N, CA, C and O atoms as a Maestro MAE file, in Angstrom:
{
 s_m_m2io_version
 :::
 2.0.0
}

f_m_ct {
 s_m_title
 :::
 protein
 m_atom[248] {
  # First column is atom index #
  i_m_mmod_type
  r_m_x_coord
  r_m_y_coord
  r_m_z_coord
  i_m_residue_number
  s_m_chain_name
  s_m_pdb_residue_name
  s_m_pdb_atom_name
  i_m_atomic_number
  :::
  1 25 99.432 106.838 99.245 1 A "MET " " N  " 7
  2 3 98.214 107.451 99.817 1 A "MET " " CA " 6
  3 2 97.333 108.031 98.691 1 A "MET " " C  " 6
  4 15 96.418 108.823 98.915 1 A "MET " " O  " 8
  5 25 97.662 107.592 97.493 2 A "ALA " " N  " 7
  6 3 96.830 108.196 96.225 2 A "ALA " " CA " 6
  7 2 95.395 107.996 96.631 2 A "ALA " " C  " 6
  8 15 95.048 107.000 97.266 2 A "ALA " " O  " 8
  9 25 94.553 108.957 96.260 3 A "GLY " " N  " 7
  10 3 93.088 108.813 96.509 3 A "GLY " " CA " 6
  11 2 92.673 109.507 97.887 3 A "GLY " " C  " 6
  12 15 91.483 109.727 98.113 3 A "GLY " " O  " 8
  13 25 93.560 109.813 98.706 4 A "TYR " " N  " 7
  14 3 93.316 110.721 99.844 4 A "TYR " " CA " 6
  15 2 93.448 112.146 99.720 4 A "TYR " " C  " 6
  16 15 94.362 112.625 99.048 4 A "TYR " " O  " 8
  17 25 92.663 112.810 100.277 5 A "ARG " " N  " 7
  18 3 92.687 114.338 100.190 5 A "ARG " " CA " 6
  19 2 92.802 114.868 101.469 5 A "ARG " " C  " 6
  20 15 91.870 114.732 102.262 5 A "ARG " " O  " 8
  21 25 93.971 115.541 101.821 6 A "VAL " " N  " 7
  22 3 94.213 116.125 103.137 6 A "VAL " " CA " 6
  23 2 93.991 117.629 103.143 6 A "VAL " " C  " 6
  24 15 94.363 118.324 102.197 6 A "VAL " " O  " 8
  25 25 93.351 118.155 104.272 7 A "LEU " " N  " 7
  26 3 93.226 119.475 104.384 7 A "LEU " " CA " 6
  27 2 94.236 120.129 105.406 7 A "LEU " " C  " 6
  28 15 94.098 119.878 106.603 7 A "LEU " " O  " 8
  29 25 95.121 120.855 105.025 8 A "ASP " " N  " 7
  30 3 96.232 121.459 105.689 8 A "ASP " " CA " 6
  31 2 95.845 122.739 106.373 8 A "ASP " " C  " 6
  32 15 95.756 123.758 105.688 8 A "ASP " " O  " 8
  33 25 95.594 122.777 107.730 9 A "LEU " " N  " 7
  34 3 95.135 123.880 108.456 9 A "LEU " " CA " 6
  35 2 96.397 124.400 109.363 9 A "LEU " " C  " 6
  36 15 96.315 125.392 110.086 9 A "LEU " " O  " 8
  37 25 97.450 123.681 109.241 10 A "ALA " " N  " 7
  38 3 98.615 123.880 110.201 10 A "ALA " " CA " 6
  39 2 99.288 125.223 109.997 10 A "ALA " " C  " 6
  40 15 99.131 125.923 108.997 10 A "ALA " " O  " 8
  41 25 99.984 125.490 110.947 11 A "ASP " " N  " 7
  42 3 100.951 126.710 110.876 11 A "ASP " " CA " 6
  43 2 102.287 126.235 110.424 11 A "ASP " " C  " 6
  44 15 102.295 125.192 109.769 11 A "ASP " " O  " 8
  45 25 103.511 126.879 110.685 12 A "GLU " " N  " 7
  46 3 104.658 126.546 110.165 12 A "GLU " " CA " 6
  47 2 105.245 125.228 110.668 12 A "GLU " " C  " 6
  48 15 106.110 124.576 110.084 12 A "GLU " " O  " 8
  49 25 104.614 124.898 111.924 13 A "LYS " " N  " 7
  50 3 105.191 123.647 112.611 13 A "LYS " " CA " 6
  51 2 104.693 122.323 111.785 13 A "LYS " " C  " 6
  52 15 105.229 121.220 111.890 13 A "LYS " " O  " 8
  53 25 103.663 122.601 111.012 14 A "GLY " " N  " 7
  54 3 103.174 121.361 110.349 14 A "GLY " " CA " 6
  55 2 103.626 121.356 108.739 14 A "GLY " " C  " 6
  56 15 103.050 120.659 107.904 14 A "GLY " " O  " 8
  57 25 104.511 122.057 108.499 15 A "LEU " " N  " 7
  58 3 104.950 122.223 107.059 15 A "LEU " " CA " 6
  59 2 105.559 120.825 106.429 15 A "LEU " " C  " 6
  60 15 105.347 120.377 105.303 15 A "LEU " " O  " 8
  61 25 106.353 120.279 107.447 16 A "LEU " " N  " 7
  62 3 106.902 118.975 107.023 16 A "LEU " " CA " 6
  63 2 105.980 117.876 106.846 16 A "LEU " " C  " 6
  64 15 106.123 117.096 105.905 16 A "LEU " " O  " 8
  65 25 104.967 117.754 107.754 17 A "CYS " " N  " 7
  66 3 103.863 116.697 107.813 17 A "CYS " " CA " 6
  67 2 103.169 116.902 106.370 17 A "CYS " " C  " 6
  68 15 102.911 115.902 105.700 17 A "CYS " " O  " 8
  69 25 102.907 118.022 105.953 18 A "ALA " " N  " 7
  70 3 102.050 118.411 104.735 18 A "ALA " " CA " 6
  71 2 102.873 117.866 103.515 18 A "ALA " " C  " 6
  72 15 102.360 117.256 102.577 18 A "ALA " " O  " 8
  73 25 104.282 118.174 103.644 19 A "LYS " " N  " 7
  74 3 105.229 117.765 102.560 19 A "LYS " " CA " 6
  75 2 105.277 116.296 102.494 19 A "LYS " " C  " 6
  76 15 105.234 115.778 101.378 19 A "LYS " " O  " 8
  77 25 105.356 115.580 103.509 20 A "ILE " " N  " 7
  78 3 105.456 114.118 103.477 20 A "ILE " " CA " 6
  79 2 104.349 113.498 103.073 20 A "ILE " " C  " 6
  80 15 104.496 112.607 102.236 20 A "ILE " " O  " 8
  81 25 103.005 113.808 103.553 21 A "LEU " " N  " 7
  82 3 101.871 113.430 102.982 21 A "LEU " " CA " 6
  83 2 101.772 113.633 101.394 21 A "LEU " " C  " 6
  84 15 101.454 112.725 100.627 21 A "LEU " " O  " 8
  85 25 102.049 114.790 101.044 22 A "SER " " N  " 7
  86 3 102.118 115.057 99.544 22 A "SER " " CA " 6
  87 2 103.057 114.126 98.731 22 A "SER " " C  " 6
  88 15 102.749 113.646 97.640 22 A "SER " " O  " 8
  89 25 104.163 113.933 99.335 23 A "ASP " " N  " 7
  90 3 105.192 113.187 98.681 23 A "ASP " " CA " 6
  91 2 104.919 111.520 98.716 23 A "ASP " " C  " 6
  92 15 105.569 110.756 98.003 23 A "ASP " " O  " 8
  93 25 103.968 111.108 99.556 24 A "LEU " " N  " 7
  94 3 103.393 109.819 99.614 24 A "LEU " " CA " 6
  95 2 102.163 109.737 98.739 24 A "LEU " " C  " 6
  96 15 101.527 108.684 98.692 24 A "LEU " " O  " 8
  97 25 101.801 110.789 98.051 25 A "GLY " " N  " 7
  98 3 100.782 110.729 97.135 25 A "GLY " " CA " 6
  99 2 99.413 111.358 97.454 25 A "GLY " " C  " 6
  100 15 98.524 111.385 96.603 25 A "GLY " " O  " 8
  101 25 99.262 111.843 98.640 26 A "ALA " " N  " 7
  102 3 98.023 112.291 99.069 26 A "ALA " " CA " 6
  103 2 97.821 113.944 98.325 26 A "ALA " " C  " 6
  104 15 98.706 114.754 98.052 26 A "ALA " " O  " 8
  105 25 96.614 114.037 98.173 27 A "ASP " " N  " 7
  106 3 96.272 115.499 97.480 27 A "ASP " " CA " 6
  107 2 96.105 116.470 98.582 27 A "ASP " " C  " 6
  108 15 95.048 116.444 99.214 27 A "ASP " " O  " 8
  109 25 96.938 117.243 98.858 28 A "VAL " " N  " 7
  110 3 97.180 118.026 100.098 28 A "VAL " " CA " 6
  111 2 96.663 119.496 99.646 28 A "VAL " " C  " 6
  112 15 97.262 120.052 98.725 28 A "VAL " " O  " 8
  113 25 95.566 120.137 100.271 29 A "ILE " " N  " 7
  114 3 95.065 121.301 100.098 29 A "ILE " " CA " 6
  115 2 95.440 122.218 101.256 29 A "ILE " " C  " 6
  116 15 95.090 121.957 102.407 29 A "ILE " " O  " 8
  117 25 96.151 123.286 100.941 30 A "LYS " " N  " 7
  118 3 96.628 124.117 102.161 30 A "LYS " " CA " 6
  119 2 95.576 125.309 102.261 30 A "LYS " " C  " 6
  120 15 95.246 125.941 101.258 30 A "LYS " " O  " 8
  121 25 95.107 125.558 103.433 31 A "VAL " " N  " 7
  122 3 94.287 126.663 103.511 31 A "VAL " " CA " 6
  123 2 95.058 127.660 104.307 31 A "VAL " " C  " 6
  124 15 95.665 127.283 105.310 31 A "VAL " " O  " 8
  125 25 95.075 128.917 103.927 32 A "GLU " " N  " 7
  126 3 95.883 129.982 104.600 32 A "GLU " " CA " 6
  127 2 94.954 131.013 105.274 32 A "GLU " " C  " 6
  128 15 93.835 131.171 104.785 32 A "GLU " " O  " 8
  129 25 95.299 131.678 106.283 33 A "ARG " " N  " 7
  130 3 94.606 132.673 106.931 33 A "ARG " " CA " 6
  131 2 94.700 134.059 105.901 33 A "ARG " " C  " 6
  132 15 95.599 134.275 105.088 33 A "ARG " " O  " 8
  133 25 93.788 134.723 106.115 34 A "PRO " " N  " 7
  134 3 93.838 136.094 105.413 34 A "PRO " " CA " 6
  135 2 95.243 136.708 105.562 34 A "PRO " " C  " 6
  136 15 95.818 136.687 106.650 34 A "PRO " " O  " 8
  137 25 95.822 137.284 104.398 35 A "GLY " " N  " 7
  138 3 97.218 137.846 104.466 35 A "GLY " " CA " 6
  139 2 98.134 136.885 104.173 35 A "GLY " " C  " 6
  140 15 99.291 137.266 103.994 35 A "GLY " " O  " 8
  141 25 97.835 135.504 104.066 36 A "GLY " " N  " 7
  142 3 98.858 134.593 103.624 36 A "GLY " " CA " 6
  143 2 99.393 133.776 104.890 36 A "GLY " " C  " 6
  144 15 99.057 133.993 106.054 36 A "GLY " " O  " 8
  145 25 100.196 132.899 104.495 37 A "ASP " " N  " 7
  146 3 100.812 131.959 105.763 37 A "ASP " " CA " 6
  147 2 102.150 132.655 105.990 37 A "ASP " " C  " 6
  148 15 102.909 132.924 105.059 37 A "ASP " " O  " 8
  149 25 102.418 132.948 107.318 38 A "PRO " " N  " 7
  150 3 103.710 133.540 107.704 38 A "PRO " " CA " 6
  151 2 105.013 132.690 107.277 38 A "PRO " " C  " 6
  152 15 106.152 133.147 107.180 38 A "PRO " " O  " 8
  153 25 104.641 131.451 107.057 39 A "ALA " " N  " 7
  154 3 105.845 130.501 106.682 39 A "ALA " " CA " 6
  155 2 106.352 130.898 105.313 39 A "ALA " " C  " 6
  156 15 107.489 130.537 105.006 39 A "ALA " " O  " 8
  157 25 105.687 131.547 104.523 40 A "ARG " " N  " 7
  158 3 106.055 132.006 103.264 40 A "ARG " " CA " 6
  159 2 107.423 132.905 103.363 40 A "ARG " " C  " 6
  160 15 108.169 133.042 102.393 40 A "ARG " " O  " 8
  161 25 107.655 133.467 104.571 41 A "ASN " " N  " 7
  162 3 108.682 134.333 104.857 41 A "ASN " " CA " 6
  163 2 109.949 133.854 105.441 41 A "ASN " " C  " 6
  164 15 110.956 134.533 105.640 41 A "ASN " " O  " 8
  165 25 109.751 132.416 105.729 42 A "ILE " " N  " 7
  166 3 110.832 131.656 106.278 42 A "ILE " " CA " 6
  167 2 111.760 131.040 105.248 42 A "ILE " " C  " 6
  168 15 111.289 130.252 104.428 42 A "ILE " " O  " 8
  169 25 112.978 131.331 105.239 43 A "GLY " " N  " 7
  170 3 113.861 130.759 104.326 43 A "GLY " " CA " 6
  171 2 114.032 129.240 104.394 43 A "GLY " " C  " 6
  172 15 113.775 128.666 105.453 43 A "GLY " " O  " 8
  173 25 114.419 128.608 103.404 44 A "PRO " " N  " 7
  174 3 114.546 127.271 103.272 44 A "PRO " " CA " 6
  175 2 115.535 126.427 104.179 44 A "PRO " " C  " 6
  176 15 115.447 125.211 104.350 44 A "PRO " " O  " 8
  177 25 116.473 127.246 104.720 45 A "PHE " " N  " 7
  178 3 117.456 126.604 105.460 45 A "PHE " " CA " 6
  179 2 117.534 127.193 106.909 45 A "PHE " " C  " 6
  180 15 117.233 128.367 107.126 45 A "PHE " " O  " 8
  181 25 117.966 126.301 107.934 46 A "HIS " " N  " 7
  182 3 118.023 126.706 109.214 46 A "HIS " " CA " 6
  183 2 119.160 127.830 109.414 46 A "HIS " " C  " 6
  184 15 120.350 127.617 109.186 46 A "HIS " " O  " 8
  185 25 118.688 128.937 109.827 47 A "LYS " " N  " 7
  186 3 119.563 130.119 110.082 47 A "LYS " " CA " 6
  187 2 120.179 130.542 108.786 47 A "LYS " " C  " 6
  188 15 121.338 130.955 108.824 47 A "LYS " " O  " 8
  189 25 119.535 130.489 107.627 48 A "ASP " " N  " 7
  190 3 119.891 130.837 106.248 48 A "ASP " " CA " 6
  191 2 121.222 130.350 105.870 48 A "ASP " " C  " 6
  192 15 121.971 130.974 105.118 48 A "ASP " " O  " 8
  193 25 121.508 129.182 106.428 49 A "ILE " " N  " 7
  194 3 122.990 128.516 106.026 49 A "ILE " " CA " 6
  195 2 122.487 127.380 105.064 49 A "ILE " " C  " 6
  196 15 121.827 126.415 105.448 49 A "ILE " " O  " 8
  197 25 122.910 127.631 103.663 50 A "PRO " " N  " 7
  198 3 122.631 126.469 102.620 50 A "PRO " " CA " 6
  199 2 123.166 125.192 102.919 50 A "PRO " " C  " 6
  200 15 124.184 124.875 102.303 50 A "PRO " " O  " 8
  201 25 122.697 124.406 103.723 51 A "HIS " " N  " 7
  202 3 123.210 123.002 104.006 51 A "HIS " " CA " 6
  203 2 122.110 122.017 104.113 51 A "HIS " " C  " 6
  204 15 121.317 122.082 105.053 51 A "HIS " " O  " 8
  205 25 122.025 121.112 103.200 52 A "PRO " " N  " 7
  206 3 120.919 120.166 103.217 52 A "PRO " " CA " 6
  207 2 120.598 119.273 104.482 52 A "PRO " " C  " 6
  208 15 119.465 118.845 104.702 52 A "PRO " " O  " 8
  209 25 121.473 119.075 105.133 53 A "ARG " " N  " 7
  210 3 121.350 118.427 106.591 53 A "ARG " " CA " 6
  211 2 120.632 119.224 107.524 53 A "ARG " " C  " 6
  212 15 119.767 118.730 108.247 53 A "ARG " " O  " 8
  213 25 120.966 120.537 107.554 54 A "GLY " " N  " 7
  214 3 120.409 121.372 108.383 54 A "GLY " " CA " 6
  215 2 119.152 122.028 108.137 54 A "GLY " " C  " 6
  216 15 118.653 122.861 108.893 54 A "GLY " " O  " 8
  217 25 118.637 121.605 107.007 55 A "ALA " " N  " 7
  218 3 117.392 122.251 106.581 55 A "ALA " " CA " 6
  219 2 116.138 121.673 107.396 55 A "ALA " " C  " 6
  220 15 115.238 122.431 107.760 55 A "ALA " " O  " 8
  221 25 116.118 120.369 107.654 56 A "PHE " " N  " 7
  222 3 115.088 119.856 108.355 56 A "PHE " " CA " 6
  223 2 115.431 119.413 109.773 56 A "PHE " " C  " 6
  224 15 114.566 119.303 110.642 56 A "PHE " " O  " 8
  225 25 116.772 119.155 109.981 57 A "THR " " N  " 7
  226 3 117.038 118.536 111.321 57 A "THR " " CA " 6
  227 2 117.464 119.671 112.373 57 A "THR " " C  " 6
  228 15 117.480 119.463 113.586 57 A "THR " " O  " 8
  229 25 117.796 120.857 111.796 58 A "GLY " " N  " 7
  230 3 118.121 121.948 112.736 58 A "GLY " " CA " 6
  231 2 119.661 121.869 113.207 58 A "GLY " " C  " 6
  232 15 120.159 122.702 113.965 58 A "GLY " " O  " 8
  233 25 120.368 120.747 112.659 59 A "SER " " N  " 7
  234 3 121.760 120.721 112.973 59 A "SER " " CA " 6
  235 2 122.578 121.590 112.130 59 A "SER " " C  " 6
  236 15 122.293 121.797 110.950 59 A "SER " " O  " 8
  237 25 123.600 122.106 112.724 60 A "SER " " N  " 7
  238 3 124.571 123.007 112.033 60 A "SER " " CA " 6
  239 2 125.572 122.285 111.103 60 A "SER " " C  " 6
  240 15 126.059 121.196 111.407 60 A "SER " " O  " 8
  241 25 125.847 122.916 109.993 61 A "PRO " " N  " 7
  242 3 126.988 122.212 109.112 61 A "PRO " " CA " 6
  243 2 128.199 122.054 109.858 61 A "PRO " " C  " 6
  244 15 128.424 122.798 110.813 61 A "PRO " " O  " 8
  245 25 128.964 121.197 109.530 62 A "THR " " N  " 7
  246 3 130.315 120.838 110.210 62 A "THR " " CA " 6
  247 2 131.254 120.848 109.034 62 A "THR " " C  " 6
  248 15 132.449 120.600 109.196 62 A "THR " " O  " 8
  :::
 }
 m_bond[247] {
  # First column is bond index #
  i_m_from
  i_m_to
  i_m_order
  :::
  1 1 2 1
  2 2 3 1
  3 3 4 2
  4 3 5 1
  5 5 6 1
  6 6 7 1
  7 7 8 2
  8 7 9 1
  9 9 10 1
  10 10 11 1
  11 11 12 2
  12 11 13 1
  13 13 14 1
  14 14 15 1
  15 15 16 2
  16 15 17 1
  17 17 18 1
  18 18 19 1
  19 19 20 2
  20 19 21 1
  21 21 22 1
  22 22 23 1
  23 23 24 2
  24 23 25 1
  25 25 26 1
  26 26 27 1
  27 27 28 2
  28 27 29 1
  29 29 30 1
  30 30 31 1
  31 31 32 2
  32 31 33 1
  33 33 34 1
  34 34 35 1
  35 35 36 2
  36 35 37 1
  37 37 38 1
  38 38 39 1
  39 39 40 2
  40 39 41 1
  41 41 42 1
  42 42 43 1
  43 43 44 2
  44 43 45 1
  45 45 46 1
  46 46 47 1
  47 47 48 2
  48 47 49 1
  49 49 50 1
  50 50 51 1
  51 51 52 2
  52 51 53 1
  53 53 54 1
  54 54 55 1
  55 55 56 2
  56 55 57 1
  57 57 58 1
  58 58 59 1
  59 59 60 2
  60 59 61 1
  61 61 62 1
  62 62 63 1
  63 63 64 2
  64 63 65 1
  65 65 66 1
  66 66 67 1
  67 67 68 2
  68 67 69 1
  69 69 70 1
  70 70 71 1
  71 71 72 2
  72 71 73 1
  73 73 74 1
  74 74 75 1
  75 75 76 2
  76 75 77 1
  77 77 78 1
  78 78 79 1
  79 79 80 2
  80 79 81 1
  81 81 82 1
  82 82 83 1
  83 83 84 2
  84 83 85 1
  85 85 86 1
  86 86 87 1
  87 87 88 2
  88 87 89 1
  89 89 90 1
  90 90 91 1
  91 91 92 2
  92 91 93 1
  93 93 94 1
  94 94 95 1
  95 95 96 2
  96 95 97 1
  97 97 98 1
  98 98 99 1
  99 99 100 2
  100 99 101 1
  101 101 102 1
  102 102 103 1
  103 103 104 2
  104 103 105 1
  105 105 106 1
  106 106 107 1
  107 107 108 2
  108 107 109 1
  109 109 110 1
  110 110 111 1
  111 111 112 2
  112 111 113 1
  113 113 114 1
  114 114 115 1
  115 115 116 2
  116 115 117 1
  117 117 118 1
  118 118 119 1
  119 119 120 2
  120 119 121 1
  121 121 122 1
  122 122 123 1
  123 123 124 2
  124 123 125 1
  125 125 126 1
  126 126 127 1
  127 127 128 2
  128 127 129 1
  129 129 130 1
  130 130 131 1
  131 131 132 2
  132 131 133 1
  133 133 134 1
  134 134 135 1
  135 135 136 2
  136 135 137 1
  137 137 138 1
  138 138 139 1
  139 139 140 2
  140 139 141 1
  141 141 142 1
  142 142 143 1
  143 143 144 2
  144 143 145 1
  145 145 146 1
  146 146 147 1
  147 147 148 2
  148 147 149 1
  149 149 150 1
  150 150 151 1
  151 151 152 2
  152 151 153 1
  153 153 154 1
  154 154 155 1
  155 155 156 2
  156 155 157 1
  157 157 158 1
  158 158 159 1
  159 159 160 2
  160 159 161 1
  161 161 162 1
  162 162 163 1
  163 163 164 2
  164 163 165 1
  165 165 166 1
  166 166 167 1
  167 167 168 2
  168 167 169 1
  169 169 170 1
  170 170 171 1
  171 171 172 2
  172 171 173 1
  173 173 174 1
  174 174 175 1
  175 175 176 2
  176 175 177 1
  177 177 178 1
  178 178 179 1
  179 179 180 2
  180 179 181 1
  181 181 182 1
  182 182 183 1
  183 183 184 2
  184 183 185 1
  185 185 186 1
  186 186 187 1
  187 187 188 2
  188 187 189 1
  189 189 190 1
  190 190 191 1
  191 191 192 2
  192 191 193 1
  193 193 194 1
  194 194 195 1
  195 195 196 2
  196 195 197 1
  197 197 198 1
  198 198 199 1
  199 199 200 2
  200 199 201 1
  201 201 202 1
  202 202 203 1
  203 203 204 2
  204 203 205 1
  205 205 206 1
  206 206 207 1
  207 207 208 2
  208 207 209 1
  209 209 210 1
  210 210 211 1
  211 211 212 2
  212 211 213 1
  213 213 214 1
  214 214 215 1
  215 215 216 2
  216 215 217 1
  217 217 218 1
  218 218 219 1
  219 219 220 2
  220 219 221 1
  221 221 222 1
  222 222 223 1
  223 223 224 2
  224 223 225 1
  225 225 226 1
  226 226 227 1
  227 227 228 2
  228 227 229 1
  229 229 230 1
  230 230 231 1
  231 231 232 2
  232 231 233 1
  233 233 234 1
  234 234 235 1
  235 235 236 2
  236 235 237 1
  237 237 238 1
  238 238 239 1
  239 239 240 2
  240 239 241 1
  241 241 242 1
  242 242 243 1
  243 243 244 2
  244 243 245 1
  245 245 246 1
  246 246 247 1
  247 247 248 2
  :::
 }
}
């Protein structure tokens, strides 16, 4: 997707989409509301359990 520019106006529900588009080569520009994006306060893992599979799928580690 090199050559494309994406304007990211999404909330925390759109984080993965912007990351995937960026990974595919698009130039993603994030626009945050005044005071910053609330997603900055969300930890990188589901329920703060450091497990790679649970990070995006929401499944718990076994």
